[in-house]
py3Dmol code that shows the C-alpha trace and the ligand (Angstrom):
import py3Dmol

protein = """\
ATOM      1  CA  MET A   1     114.942 213.665 131.348  1.00  0.00           C
ATOM      2  CA  ILE A   2     118.105 213.719 129.237  1.00  0.00           C
ATOM      3  CA  LEU A   3     120.326 210.659 129.599  1.00  0.00           C
ATOM      4  CA  LEU A   4     124.020 211.598 129.642  1.00  0.00           C
ATOM      5  CA  ASP A   5     125.054 208.527 127.695  1.00  0.00           C
ATOM      6  CA  GLY A   6     128.820 208.173 128.103  1.00  0.00           C
ATOM      7  CA  LYS A   7     128.988 204.923 126.188  1.00  0.00           C
ATOM      8  CA  LYS A   8     127.369 206.529 123.159  1.00  0.00           C
ATOM      9  CA  VAL A   9     129.685 209.546 123.348  1.00  0.00           C
ATOM     10  CA  ARG A  10     132.749 207.310 123.645  1.00  0.00           C
ATOM     11  CA  ASP A  11     131.705 205.179 120.674  1.00  0.00           C
ATOM     12  CA  GLN A  12     130.964 208.250 118.554  1.00  0.00           C
ATOM     13  CA  ARG A  13     134.500 209.479 119.109  1.00  0.00           C
ATOM     14  CA  VAL A  14     136.133 206.287 117.754  1.00  0.00           C
ATOM     15  CA  PRO A  15     136.556 207.479 114.117  1.00  0.00           C
ATOM     16  CA  GLU A  16     138.099 210.744 115.301  1.00  0.00           C
ATOM     17  CA  LEU A  17     140.600 208.979 117.573  1.00  0.00           C
ATOM     18  CA  ARG A  18     141.480 206.567 114.742  1.00  0.00           C
ATOM     19  CA  ARG A  19     142.133 209.521 112.483  1.00  0.00           C
ATOM     20  CA  GLU A  20     144.298 211.218 115.124  1.00  0.00           C
ATOM     21  CA  ILE A  21     146.363 208.031 115.444  1.00  0.00           C
ATOM     22  CA  ARG A  22     146.761 207.783 111.664  1.00  0.00           C
ATOM     23  CA  GLU A  23     147.994 211.367 111.688  1.00  0.00           C
ATOM     24  CA  LEU A  24     150.549 210.506 114.367  1.00  0.00           C
ATOM     25  CA  GLY A  25     152.107 208.040 111.959  1.00  0.00           C
ATOM     26  CA  PHE A  26     152.643 205.408 114.650  1.00  0.00           C
ATOM     27  CA  ALA A  27     150.511 203.396 117.071  1.00  0.00           C
ATOM     28  CA  PRO A  28     150.780 204.924 120.554  1.00  0.00           C
ATOM     29  CA  VAL A  29     151.602 202.401 123.268  1.00  0.00           C
ATOM     30  CA  LEU A  30     149.933 202.327 126.694  1.00  0.00           C
ATOM     31  CA  GLY A  31     151.645 200.365 129.461  1.00  0.00           C
ATOM     32  CA  ILE A  32     149.165 199.042 132.016  1.00  0.00           C
ATOM     33  CA  VAL A  33     150.592 197.774 135.280  1.00  0.00           C
ATOM     34  CA  GLN A  34     148.131 195.459 136.948  1.00  0.00           C
ATOM     35  CA  ILE A  35     148.838 194.049 140.394  1.00  0.00           C
ATOM     36  CA  GLY A  36     146.913 191.058 141.654  1.00  0.00           C
ATOM     37  CA  ARG A  37     143.780 189.657 140.091  1.00  0.00           C
ATOM     38  CA  LEU A  38     140.954 191.660 141.555  1.00  0.00           C
ATOM     39  CA  GLU A  39     138.037 190.700 139.337  1.00  0.00           C
ATOM     40  CA  ARG A  40     136.721 194.218 139.080  1.00  0.00           C
ATOM     41  CA  SER A  41     140.137 195.461 137.935  1.00  0.00           C
ATOM     42  CA  GLU A  42     140.275 192.677 135.352  1.00  0.00           C
ATOM     43  CA  ALA A  43     137.037 194.009 133.876  1.00  0.00           C
ATOM     44  CA  TYR A  44     138.375 197.592 133.798  1.00  0.00           C
ATOM     45  CA  VAL A  45     141.612 196.499 132.144  1.00  0.00           C
ATOM     46  CA  ILE A  46     139.771 194.423 129.531  1.00  0.00           C
ATOM     47  CA  GLN A  47     137.667 197.473 128.684  1.00  0.00           C
ATOM     48  CA  LYS A  48     140.766 199.611 128.240  1.00  0.00           C
ATOM     49  CA  ILE A  49     142.506 196.984 126.085  1.00  0.00           C
ATOM     50  CA  ARG A  50     139.451 196.561 123.851  1.00  0.00           C
ATOM     51  CA  PHE A  51     138.955 200.267 123.370  1.00  0.00           C
ATOM     52  CA  GLY A  52     142.656 200.867 122.768  1.00  0.00           C
ATOM     53  CA  GLU A  53     142.793 198.164 120.120  1.00  0.00           C
ATOM     54  CA  LEU A  54     139.612 199.498 118.522  1.00  0.00           C
ATOM     55  CA  ILE A  55     141.179 202.891 117.900  1.00  0.00           C
ATOM     56  CA  GLY A  56     144.576 201.515 116.797  1.00  0.00           C
ATOM     57  CA  ALA A  57     146.620 201.974 119.978  1.00  0.00           C
ATOM     58  CA  ARG A  58     148.816 199.210 121.374  1.00  0.00           C
ATOM     59  CA  ILE A  59     148.734 197.953 124.940  1.00  0.00           C
ATOM     60  CA  GLU A  60     151.639 196.532 126.918  1.00  0.00           C
ATOM     61  CA  GLN A  61     150.080 194.765 129.855  1.00  0.00           C
ATOM     62  CA  VAL A  62     152.359 194.084 132.830  1.00  0.00           C
ATOM     63  CA  ARG A  63     150.816 191.640 135.258  1.00  0.00           C
ATOM     64  CA  LEU A  64     152.294 191.318 138.715  1.00  0.00           C
ATOM     65  CA  SER A  65     151.172 189.016 141.494  1.00  0.00           C
ATOM     66  CA  ALA A  66     149.366 190.443 144.507  1.00  0.00           C
ATOM     67  CA  ASP A  67     152.319 189.722 146.803  1.00  0.00           C
ATOM     68  CA  VAL A  68     154.927 191.786 144.914  1.00  0.00           C
ATOM     69  CA  SER A  69     156.904 194.411 146.781  1.00  0.00           C
ATOM     70  CA  THR A  70     156.703 198.139 146.103  1.00  0.00           C
ATOM     71  CA  GLU A  71     160.281 197.818 144.749  1.00  0.00           C
ATOM     72  CA  ASP A  72     159.149 195.245 142.136  1.00  0.00           C
ATOM     73  CA  VAL A  73     156.381 197.613 141.003  1.00  0.00           C
ATOM     74  CA  LEU A  74     158.830 200.511 140.823  1.00  0.00           C
ATOM     75  CA  PHE A  75     161.165 198.379 138.696  1.00  0.00           C
ATOM     76  CA  GLU A  76     158.425 197.790 136.102  1.00  0.00           C
ATOM     77  CA  ILE A  77     157.357 201.430 136.086  1.00  0.00           C
ATOM     78  CA  ARG A  78     160.926 202.599 135.555  1.00  0.00           C
ATOM     79  CA  ARG A  79     161.315 200.090 132.725  1.00  0.00           C
ATOM     80  CA  LEU A  80     158.202 201.467 130.990  1.00  0.00           C
ATOM     81  CA  ASN A  81     159.355 205.039 131.671  1.00  0.00           C
ATOM     82  CA  ALA A  82     162.682 204.297 129.989  1.00  0.00           C
ATOM     83  CA  ASP A  83     161.175 202.595 126.931  1.00  0.00           C
ATOM     84  CA  PRO A  84     160.906 205.199 124.156  1.00  0.00           C
ATOM     85  CA  ALA A  85     158.230 203.116 122.407  1.00  0.00           C
ATOM     86  CA  VAL A  86     155.878 203.524 125.389  1.00  0.00           C
ATOM     87  CA  ASN A  87     153.872 206.767 125.450  1.00  0.00           C
ATOM     88  CA  GLY A  88     151.627 206.256 128.465  1.00  0.00           C
ATOM     89  CA  VAL A  89     151.882 204.373 131.760  1.00  0.00           C
ATOM     90  CA  ILE A  90     149.035 203.670 134.153  1.00  0.00           C
ATOM     91  CA  ILE A  91     148.659 201.576 137.276  1.00  0.00           C
ATOM     92  CA  GLN A  92     145.304 199.913 137.659  1.00  0.00           C
ATOM     93  CA  LEU A  93     143.791 200.905 141.009  1.00  0.00           C
ATOM     94  CA  PRO A  94     143.028 199.851 143.662  1.00  0.00           C
ATOM     95  CA  LEU A  95     146.358 198.424 144.757  1.00  0.00           C
ATOM     96  CA  PRO A  96     146.784 195.513 147.152  1.00  0.00           C
ATOM     97  CA  GLN A  97     147.506 196.428 150.751  1.00  0.00           C
ATOM     98  CA  GLY A  98     151.200 196.902 151.404  1.00  0.00           C
ATOM     99  CA  ILE A  99     151.869 198.846 148.210  1.00  0.00           C
ATOM    100  CA  ASP A 100     152.081 202.570 148.720  1.00  0.00           C
ATOM    101  CA  ARG A 101     149.836 204.202 146.128  1.00  0.00           C
ATOM    102  CA  ARG A 102     151.495 207.623 146.196  1.00  0.00           C
ATOM    103  CA  VAL A 103     155.007 206.150 145.866  1.00  0.00           C
ATOM    104  CA  VAL A 104     154.186 204.036 142.818  1.00  0.00           C
ATOM    105  CA  ILE A 105     152.089 206.737 141.118  1.00  0.00           C
ATOM    106  CA  GLU A 106     154.861 209.277 141.680  1.00  0.00           C
ATOM    107  CA  ALA A 107     157.315 206.945 139.961  1.00  0.00           C
ATOM    108  CA  ILE A 108     155.488 207.391 136.642  1.00  0.00           C
ATOM    109  CA  ASP A 109     157.198 209.806 134.241  1.00  0.00           C
ATOM    110  CA  PRO A 110     154.782 212.796 134.271  1.00  0.00           C
ATOM    111  CA  THR A 111     155.006 213.019 130.468  1.00  0.00           C
ATOM    112  CA  LYS A 112     153.629 209.457 130.339  1.00  0.00           C
ATOM    113  CA  ASP A 113     151.135 209.888 133.198  1.00  0.00           C
ATOM    114  CA  VAL A 114     148.010 209.671 131.033  1.00  0.00           C
ATOM    115  CA  ASP A 115     145.781 209.041 134.074  1.00  0.00           C
ATOM    116  CA  GLY A 116     146.898 212.507 135.243  1.00  0.00           C
ATOM    117  CA  LEU A 117     147.587 211.458 138.838  1.00  0.00           C
ATOM    118  CA  THR A 118     151.219 212.433 139.500  1.00  0.00           C
ATOM    119  CA  ALA A 119     151.970 215.507 141.599  1.00  0.00           C
ATOM    120  CA  ARG A 120     153.245 217.373 138.558  1.00  0.00           C
ATOM    121  CA  ASN A 121     150.015 216.885 136.656  1.00  0.00           C
ATOM    122  CA  LEU A 122     147.905 217.682 139.727  1.00  0.00           C
ATOM    123  CA  LYS A 123     149.948 220.871 140.154  1.00  0.00           C
ATOM    124  CA  SER A 124     149.133 221.813 136.568  1.00  0.00           C
ATOM    125  CA  LEU A 125     145.473 221.380 137.450  1.00  0.00           C
ATOM    126  CA  LEU A 126     145.964 223.493 140.568  1.00  0.00           C
ATOM    127  CA  GLU A 127     147.680 226.221 138.566  1.00  0.00           C
ATOM    128  CA  ASN A 128     145.363 225.823 135.560  1.00  0.00           C
ATOM    129  CA  ASP A 129     148.354 226.050 133.228  1.00  0.00           C
ATOM    130  CA  HIS A 130     147.051 223.538 130.619  1.00  0.00           C
ATOM    131  CA  GLN A 131     150.512 221.910 130.505  1.00  0.00           C
ATOM    132  CA  GLY A 132     149.698 218.599 132.173  1.00  0.00           C
ATOM    133  CA  PHE A 133     147.215 215.798 131.729  1.00  0.00           C
ATOM    134  CA  LEU A 134     143.859 216.128 133.475  1.00  0.00           C
ATOM    135  CA  PRO A 135     142.938 213.090 135.599  1.00  0.00           C
ATOM    136  CA  ALA A 136     141.062 210.798 133.208  1.00  0.00           C
ATOM    137  CA  THR A 137     137.890 210.610 135.316  1.00  0.00           C
ATOM    138  CA  THR A 138     137.755 214.385 135.763  1.00  0.00           C
ATOM    139  CA  LYS A 139     138.315 214.926 132.052  1.00  0.00           C
ATOM    140  CA  GLY A 140     135.584 212.380 131.350  1.00  0.00           C
ATOM    141  CA  VAL A 141     133.070 214.227 133.534  1.00  0.00           C
ATOM    142  CA  LEU A 142     133.804 217.545 131.798  1.00  0.00           C
ATOM    143  CA  SER A 143     133.732 216.015 128.304  1.00  0.00           C
ATOM    144  CA  LEU A 144     130.390 214.380 129.013  1.00  0.00           C
ATOM    145  CA  LEU A 145     128.882 217.717 130.047  1.00  0.00           C
ATOM    146  CA  ARG A 146     130.445 219.505 127.074  1.00  0.00           C
ATOM    147  CA  HIS A 147     129.057 216.920 124.671  1.00  0.00           C
ATOM    148  CA  TYR A 148     125.552 217.580 125.961  1.00  0.00           C
ATOM    149  CA  GLU A 149     126.238 221.340 125.864  1.00  0.00           C
ATOM    150  CA  VAL A 150     125.669 221.797 129.579  1.00  0.00           C
ATOM    151  CA  PRO A 151     126.907 225.295 130.489  1.00  0.00           C
ATOM    152  CA  ILE A 152     129.531 225.342 133.247  1.00  0.00           C
ATOM    153  CA  GLU A 153     130.836 228.899 133.446  1.00  0.00           C
ATOM    154  CA  GLY A 154     129.145 230.874 136.201  1.00  0.00           C
ATOM    155  CA  ARG A 155     127.066 227.860 137.304  1.00  0.00           C
ATOM    156  CA  GLU A 156     126.821 226.410 140.800  1.00  0.00           C
ATOM    157  CA  VAL A 157     128.542 223.019 140.880  1.00  0.00           C
ATOM    158  CA  VAL A 158     128.303 220.784 143.929  1.00  0.00           C
ATOM    159  CA  VAL A 159     130.778 217.887 144.144  1.00  0.00           C
ATOM    160  CA  VAL A 160     130.120 215.189 146.745  1.00  0.00           C
ATOM    161  CA  GLY A 161     133.408 213.449 147.620  1.00  0.00           C
ATOM    162  CA  ARG A 162     136.840 214.985 148.209  1.00  0.00           C
ATOM    163  CA  SER A 163     139.349 212.260 147.352  1.00  0.00           C
ATOM    164  CA  LEU A 164     142.482 213.670 145.743  1.00  0.00           C
ATOM    165  CA  LEU A 165     142.128 211.534 142.655  1.00  0.00           C
ATOM    166  CA  VAL A 166     138.419 212.068 141.967  1.00  0.00           C
ATOM    167  CA  GLY A 167     136.366 214.552 144.013  1.00  0.00           C
ATOM    168  CA  LYS A 168     138.980 217.226 144.713  1.00  0.00           C
ATOM    169  CA  SER A 169     140.479 217.061 141.205  1.00  0.00           C
ATOM    170  CA  THR A 170     137.054 217.314 139.609  1.00  0.00           C
ATOM    171  CA  ALA A 171     136.077 220.237 141.825  1.00  0.00           C
ATOM    172  CA  LEU A 172     139.285 222.045 140.824  1.00  0.00           C
ATOM    173  CA  ALA A 173     138.631 221.424 137.156  1.00  0.00           C
ATOM    174  CA  PHE A 174     135.169 222.988 137.494  1.00  0.00           C
ATOM    175  CA  LEU A 175     136.717 225.945 139.288  1.00  0.00           C
ATOM    176  CA  ASN A 176     139.127 226.316 136.363  1.00  0.00           C
ATOM    177  CA  GLU A 177     136.068 226.377 134.091  1.00  0.00           C
ATOM    178  CA  ASN A 178     134.769 229.366 136.093  1.00  0.00           C
ATOM    179  CA  ALA A 179     132.049 227.506 137.964  1.00  0.00           C
ATOM    180  CA  THR A 180     131.213 228.327 141.589  1.00  0.00           C
ATOM    181  CA  VAL A 181     132.131 225.132 143.389  1.00  0.00           C
ATOM    182  CA  THR A 182     131.054 223.546 146.670  1.00  0.00           C
ATOM    183  CA  ILE A 183     132.684 220.338 147.907  1.00  0.00           C
ATOM    184  CA  CYS A 184     130.804 217.993 150.277  1.00  0.00           C
ATOM    185  CA  HIS A 185     132.068 215.123 152.411  1.00  0.00           C
ATOM    186  CA  ARG A 186     131.035 213.057 155.419  1.00  0.00           C
ATOM    187  CA  PHE A 187     131.123 216.070 157.721  1.00  0.00           C
ATOM    188  CA  THR A 188     128.845 218.196 155.556  1.00  0.00           C
ATOM    189  CA  ARG A 189     125.815 219.197 157.569  1.00  0.00           C
ATOM    190  CA  ASP A 190     122.455 218.709 155.873  1.00  0.00           C
ATOM    191  CA  LEU A 191     123.749 217.166 152.645  1.00  0.00           C
ATOM    192  CA  PRO A 192     120.401 217.392 150.775  1.00  0.00           C
ATOM    193  CA  GLU A 193     120.201 221.109 151.448  1.00  0.00           C
ATOM    194  CA  VAL A 194     123.701 221.630 149.977  1.00  0.00           C
ATOM    195  CA  THR A 195     123.381 219.264 146.995  1.00  0.00           C
ATOM    196  CA  LYS A 196     120.146 220.969 145.960  1.00  0.00           C
ATOM    197  CA  ARG A 197     122.012 224.253 145.462  1.00  0.00           C
ATOM    198  CA  GLY A 198     123.855 222.905 142.428  1.00  0.00           C
ATOM    199  CA  ASP A 199     122.940 223.520 138.827  1.00  0.00           C
ATOM    200  CA  ILE A 200     125.283 220.572 138.363  1.00  0.00           C
ATOM    201  CA  LEU A 201     125.699 217.832 140.967  1.00  0.00           C
ATOM    202  CA  VAL A 202     128.694 215.486 140.689  1.00  0.00           C
ATOM    203  CA  VAL A 203     128.765 212.522 143.031  1.00  0.00           C
ATOM    204  CA  ALA A 204     131.929 210.495 143.731  1.00  0.00           C
ATOM    205  CA  THR A 205     131.585 208.835 147.112  1.00  0.00           C
ATOM    206  CA  GLY A 206     131.552 205.048 146.727  1.00  0.00           C
ATOM    207  CA  SER A 207     128.400 205.088 148.884  1.00  0.00           C
ATOM    208  CA  PRO A 208     125.829 203.202 146.828  1.00  0.00           C
ATOM    209  CA  LEU A 209     122.518 204.998 146.179  1.00  0.00           C
ATOM    210  CA  LEU A 210     123.449 207.846 148.542  1.00  0.00           C
ATOM    211  CA  ILE A 211     121.681 210.469 146.434  1.00  0.00           C
ATOM    212  CA  THR A 212     117.890 210.218 146.484  1.00  0.00           C
ATOM    213  CA  PRO A 213     115.083 212.504 145.251  1.00  0.00           C
ATOM    214  CA  GLU A 214     115.431 214.647 148.396  1.00  0.00           C
ATOM    215  CA  HIS A 215     118.971 215.679 147.280  1.00  0.00           C
ATOM    216  CA  VAL A 216     118.057 217.012 143.812  1.00  0.00           C
ATOM    217  CA  HIS A 217     115.832 219.470 141.991  1.00  0.00           C
ATOM    218  CA  LYS A 218     114.029 219.472 138.663  1.00  0.00           C
ATOM    219  CA  GLY A 219     116.483 221.752 136.844  1.00  0.00           C
ATOM    220  CA  GLN A 220     119.599 219.879 137.905  1.00  0.00           C
ATOM    221  CA  VAL A 221     122.190 217.991 135.866  1.00  0.00           C
ATOM    222  CA  VAL A 222     123.476 214.989 137.829  1.00  0.00           C
ATOM    223  CA  VAL A 223     126.736 213.171 137.073  1.00  0.00           C
ATOM    224  CA  ASP A 224     127.267 209.923 138.935  1.00  0.00           C
ATOM    225  CA  VAL A 225     130.931 208.913 139.135  1.00  0.00           C
ATOM    226  CA  GLY A 226     130.369 206.094 141.626  1.00  0.00           C
ATOM    227  CA  ILE A 227     130.836 202.491 140.663  1.00  0.00           C
ATOM    228  CA  ASN A 228     129.655 200.021 143.265  1.00  0.00           C
ATOM    229  CA  VAL A 229     129.020 196.316 143.023  1.00  0.00           C
ATOM    230  CA  SER A 230     125.607 195.439 144.319  1.00  0.00           C
ATOM    231  CA  ASN A 231     126.468 191.814 145.045  1.00  0.00           C
ATOM    232  CA  LYS A 232     129.663 189.811 145.025  1.00  0.00           C
ATOM    233  CA  GLU A 233     128.626 187.374 142.285  1.00  0.00           C
ATOM    234  CA  SER A 234     128.632 190.103 139.665  1.00  0.00           C
ATOM    235  CA  LEU A 235     132.355 190.735 140.005  1.00  0.00           C
ATOM    236  CA  ALA A 236     133.376 188.359 137.244  1.00  0.00           C
ATOM    237  CA  GLU A 237     131.143 190.059 134.711  1.00  0.00           C
ATOM    238  CA  GLU A 238     131.961 192.918 132.401  1.00  0.00           C
ATOM    239  CA  ILE A 239     131.659 196.529 133.457  1.00  0.00           C
ATOM    240  CA  SER A 240     128.361 196.671 131.625  1.00  0.00           C
ATOM    241  CA  ALA A 241     126.963 194.099 134.073  1.00  0.00           C
ATOM    242  CA  PRO A 242     123.577 195.171 135.407  1.00  0.00           C
ATOM    243  CA  LYS A 243     124.707 194.638 138.983  1.00  0.00           C
ATOM    244  CA  LEU A 244     126.941 197.686 139.012  1.00  0.00           C
ATOM    245  CA  ILE A 245     125.236 200.590 140.722  1.00  0.00           C
ATOM    246  CA  GLY A 246     126.106 204.221 141.204  1.00  0.00           C
ATOM    247  CA  ASP A 247     126.155 206.620 144.126  1.00  0.00           C
ATOM    248  CA  VAL A 248     122.853 207.999 142.859  1.00  0.00           C
ATOM    249  CA  ASP A 249     119.571 206.119 143.158  1.00  0.00           C
ATOM    250  CA  PHE A 250     119.062 206.375 139.390  1.00  0.00           C
ATOM    251  CA  VAL A 251     115.609 204.790 139.269  1.00  0.00           C
ATOM    252  CA  ARG A 252     114.115 207.183 141.815  1.00  0.00           C
ATOM    253  CA  VAL A 253     116.089 210.282 140.830  1.00  0.00           C
ATOM    254  CA  LYS A 254     115.946 210.175 137.011  1.00  0.00           C
ATOM    255  CA  ASP A 255     112.533 211.804 136.641  1.00  0.00           C
ATOM    256  CA  GLN A 256     113.268 214.456 139.270  1.00  0.00           C
ATOM    257  CA  VAL A 257     116.161 216.076 137.348  1.00  0.00           C
ATOM    258  CA  LEU A 258     116.894 217.662 133.979  1.00  0.00           C
ATOM    259  CA  ALA A 259     119.691 215.270 133.003  1.00  0.00           C
ATOM    260  CA  ILE A 260     121.520 212.359 134.587  1.00  0.00           C
ATOM    261  CA  SER A 261     124.354 209.935 133.768  1.00  0.00           C
ATOM    262  CA  PRO A 262     123.651 206.226 134.289  1.00  0.00           C
ATOM    263  CA  VAL A 263     125.867 203.618 135.968  1.00  0.00           C
ATOM    264  CA  PRO A 264     127.094 201.681 134.118  1.00  0.00           C
ATOM    265  CA  GLY A 265     127.376 203.557 130.822  1.00  0.00           C
ATOM    266  CA  GLY A 266     127.993 207.116 132.072  1.00  0.00           C
ATOM    267  CA  VAL A 267     131.304 208.331 133.462  1.00  0.00           C
ATOM    268  CA  GLY A 268     133.034 204.905 133.210  1.00  0.00           C
ATOM    269  CA  PRO A 269     133.248 204.859 129.377  1.00  0.00           C
ATOM    270  CA  MET A 270     134.124 208.576 129.377  1.00  0.00           C
ATOM    271  CA  THR A 271     137.096 207.833 131.670  1.00  0.00           C
ATOM    272  CA  VAL A 272     138.365 205.255 129.173  1.00  0.00           C
ATOM    273  CA  LEU A 273     137.882 207.721 126.310  1.00  0.00           C
ATOM    274  CA  SER A 274     139.770 210.435 128.205  1.00  0.00           C
ATOM    275  CA  LEU A 275     142.617 208.068 129.024  1.00  0.00           C
ATOM    276  CA  PHE A 276     143.172 207.418 125.318  1.00  0.00           C
ATOM    277  CA  GLU A 277     142.784 211.092 124.428  1.00  0.00           C
ATOM    278  CA  ASN A 278     145.572 211.764 126.921  1.00  0.00           C
ATOM    279  CA  LEU A 279     147.623 208.908 125.422  1.00  0.00           C
ATOM    280  CA  ILE A 280     147.333 210.359 121.921  1.00  0.00           C
ATOM    281  CA  GLU A 281     148.360 213.776 123.244  1.00  0.00           C
ATOM    282  CA  ALA A 282     151.337 212.215 125.077  1.00  0.00           C
ATOM    283  CA  ALA A 283     152.367 210.423 121.867  1.00  0.00           C
ATOM    284  CA  ARG A 284     152.036 213.668 119.908  1.00  0.00           C
ATOM    285  CA  ARG A 285     154.321 215.451 122.397  1.00  0.00           C
ATOM    286  CA  HIS A 286     156.838 212.573 122.425  1.00  0.00           C
ATOM    287  CA  GLY A 287     156.804 212.509 118.604  1.00  0.00           C
ATOM    288  CA  ALA A 288     157.382 216.258 118.459  1.00  0.00           C
ATOM    289  CA  SER A 289     160.266 216.171 120.949  1.00  0.00           C
ATOM    290  CA  ALA A 290     161.917 213.267 119.078  1.00  0.00           C
ATOM    291  CA  ARG A 291     162.015 215.286 115.831  1.00  0.00           C
TER     292      ARG A 291
END
"""
ligand_1 = """\
48
NDP
P 137.221 207.510 148.223
O 136.712 206.468 149.155
O 138.675 207.774 148.121
O 136.513 208.905 148.590
C 135.142 208.964 148.821
C 134.766 210.371 149.190
O 133.346 210.434 149.358
C 135.372 210.863 150.515
O 135.784 212.203 150.351
C 134.225 210.744 151.502
O 134.211 211.753 152.497
C 133.017 210.971 150.616
N 131.845 210.264 151.141
C 131.679 208.930 151.284
N 130.460 208.645 151.809
C 129.863 209.843 151.999
C 128.614 210.224 152.536
N 127.750 209.308 152.984
N 128.306 211.537 152.586
C 129.182 212.469 152.136
N 130.392 212.163 151.628
C 130.729 210.866 151.554
O 136.604 207.139 146.787
P 137.062 207.632 145.329
O 136.993 209.095 145.265
O 138.302 206.932 144.914
O 135.886 206.995 144.437
C 134.568 207.435 144.586
C 133.673 206.581 143.699
O 134.020 206.801 142.339
C 133.803 205.073 143.925
O 132.531 204.474 143.744
C 134.723 204.630 142.798
O 134.521 203.276 142.435
C 134.270 205.568 141.710
N 135.248 205.787 140.658
C 134.773 205.790 139.380
C 135.607 206.039 138.334
C 135.024 206.092 136.980
O 135.764 206.089 136.027
N 133.705 206.167 136.828
C 137.041 206.266 138.539
C 137.435 206.317 139.926
C 136.563 206.066 140.945
P 135.368 211.908 153.628
O 136.544 212.489 152.920
O 134.784 212.834 154.634
O 135.617 210.510 154.120
"""
view = py3Dmol.view(width=600, height=400)
view.addModel(protein, "pdb")
view.setStyle({"model": 0}, {"cartoon": {"style": "trace"}})
view.addModel(ligand_1, "xyz")
view.setStyle({"model": 1}, {"stick": {}})
view.zoomTo()
view.show()
C-alpha cells in the first residue's frame, strides 16, 4: 500500500514557496476572517498562520465574535478587498448560524479569493478557462495525486459527496483533467457497487468511516477528504490530533487498496499548501497589474 502523505508533500514544497516569495519581492498578505471561536476552526487557522509564516507570507487575522451581523462581516471583507497590501482573503468555515455563507463569500474580490469559492472562480472551473483560482481543497486533491504520479486522464473517478465547495468542485476538476467522473450522494443506490468502479475514489461526505473494504478494490487509489472529530474532547487539540478521523475506515481499508491518503495528514495539509500557492499567484497577478 502506498501512503499518500500530504503532510510530507506540503513540507517538501516549503523551499520552493519561499523562493517564489523571494522572487515576488514582497511578502504576500493573507487576510483571514474568523467568526466565533469554534475550536476546530481555531486549529485550522493556527495551521494556516504557521505555514504562512514558515514560507514568508504575512497573515492579517480578523477575529469577529459569533454574534456579529452579516453586515459587520461584509464591512471587514470590503476593507480587506480595498487594501492594496492584502493579496488574499478567506473566511474560515463553517460560519455561525445567521450568517449567510453565499453572501459573505460572494463579497470577496474574486482576484483575492484564494480559497476559490466565489461564483466567478467556480465559473472558471466550470468553463475550464484556467483564469480563476481552483478551490483549495480540490487543488490539494489533484496535487496530491500528481505528486504520487497517479494517472488521471482517461481514468474512472468516483467522487462521493456533491457539496458545491468540495464534492462537485472536485468532480468538475477531474472532468477538466479528462477523467470519466461519477458523483455519488445519499440517494445513490448500492454505493459499494458504484465506488468499486473507480480507479480513483475521492470521498468527501462528513460521514465518519463510511467507506469500508466492501466499497474498494485492490487496484484503487483512495483519497479521503473527510475530517471528522471522533469525540468532543479532542476539539482543543491540533489538527494532527489522533482523534480526527476520515470518511474512510483507514485501518480496515488500507491493505485492500493500491494507495490511500490518511486523516489527518492527507488532504488537510494539501489544502493549506494549495491556499498559499493560490495566494502567491494572486500576489504575482496584483504585482504585475500594479506595474
Ligand atoms: P457537506 O455536508 O456539505 O456535503 C456532504 C456530501 O456528502 C453531500 O453531498 C451528501 O449527500 C454526501 N453524503 C453524506 N453522507 C453520505 C452517505 N452516507 N452516502 C452518500 N453520500 C453521503 O460536507 P462538505 O462537502 O462541506 O465536507 C465533506 C467533508 O470534507 C467533511 O468531513 C469536511 O469536514 C471535510 N472537508 C475537508 C477539507 C480538507 O481540507 N480536508 C476541506 C473541506 C471539507 P447529499 O447531497 O445527498 O446530502
